[in-house]
Legacy VTK file of the C-alpha trace (Angstrom):
# vtk DataFile Version 3.0
C-alpha trace
ASCII
DATASET POLYDATA
POINTS 84 float
56.808 88.787 -56.829
60.764 89.339 -59.185
60.887 88.750 -62.631
61.376 84.950 -63.509
60.650 83.575 -59.804
56.851 82.646 -61.528
55.661 79.315 -62.173
52.610 78.431 -64.337
51.339 75.803 -62.378
47.652 75.427 -63.084
44.591 73.029 -60.650
41.351 73.001 -60.765
39.621 75.322 -58.932
37.815 72.332 -57.214
41.025 70.594 -56.126
41.910 74.949 -54.308
38.487 74.728 -52.615
39.064 71.202 -51.353
43.349 72.258 -49.906
41.795 73.549 -47.119
44.411 73.506 -44.642
47.817 74.934 -46.924
50.026 76.421 -43.909
51.984 78.474 -47.467
49.081 79.959 -49.370
49.303 77.799 -52.283
53.044 79.358 -53.247
53.505 76.021 -54.969
51.217 77.233 -57.546
52.835 80.796 -58.019
57.174 80.803 -56.365
58.907 77.930 -58.830
62.163 78.741 -56.070
59.257 76.949 -53.021
60.483 73.495 -52.110
57.803 70.627 -52.627
58.162 67.098 -51.363
59.644 65.035 -53.788
57.547 62.982 -54.826
58.126 58.427 -54.569
54.991 57.231 -55.924
51.234 57.693 -55.715
48.271 55.975 -54.150
45.805 56.788 -56.560
43.200 58.677 -55.169
44.279 59.534 -52.113
48.137 60.818 -52.313
51.428 60.833 -52.417
53.766 58.588 -50.431
57.296 61.915 -50.213
60.243 62.654 -49.818
59.881 65.450 -47.553
60.770 69.336 -48.504
62.908 70.797 -46.236
60.049 73.132 -44.962
58.695 74.318 -41.473
55.061 71.792 -40.447
52.848 70.926 -42.779
48.730 69.790 -42.271
48.917 67.478 -45.190
52.247 65.721 -44.423
51.778 62.458 -42.352
54.511 60.389 -40.924
53.940 56.639 -42.202
55.876 53.714 -41.080
59.713 54.868 -42.363
58.472 57.606 -44.627
55.590 59.964 -45.461
52.507 60.796 -47.016
51.297 63.245 -48.444
47.803 63.938 -48.798
47.079 67.588 -50.039
45.292 67.466 -53.217
46.488 70.799 -54.932
50.285 68.870 -54.470
48.222 65.523 -55.688
47.017 66.935 -58.973
50.336 68.689 -59.445
52.661 65.281 -59.751
49.443 63.960 -61.650
49.793 66.448 -64.450
52.940 67.873 -64.151
54.872 65.013 -62.686
56.787 66.724 -60.234
LINES 1 85
84 0 1 2 3 4 5 6 7 8 9 10 11 12 13 14 15 16 17 18 19 20 21 22 23 24 25 26 27 28 29 30 31 32 33 34 35 36 37 38 39 40 41 42 43 44 45 46 47 48 49 50 51 52 53 54 55 56 57 58 59 60 61 62 63 64 65 66 67 68 69 70 71 72 73 74 75 76 77 78 79 80 81 82 83
């Protein structure tokens, strides 16, 4: 990995184990340039309303009305811990 490209986000091992459908091999935890979906608001205990990042499909992104919900356990914990 190129110098300066690393990100220092930590999530619980239990959360990683729950994230069984990650299409990006957890790049959100290792690459600061990886595009995260922008959080709009939290759905406590379930996920996030998000503005999708410009990445290909994600197994955790679901259309909901005029918006999107992210149900990724790792993304939810990143938001909960780091507010990003």
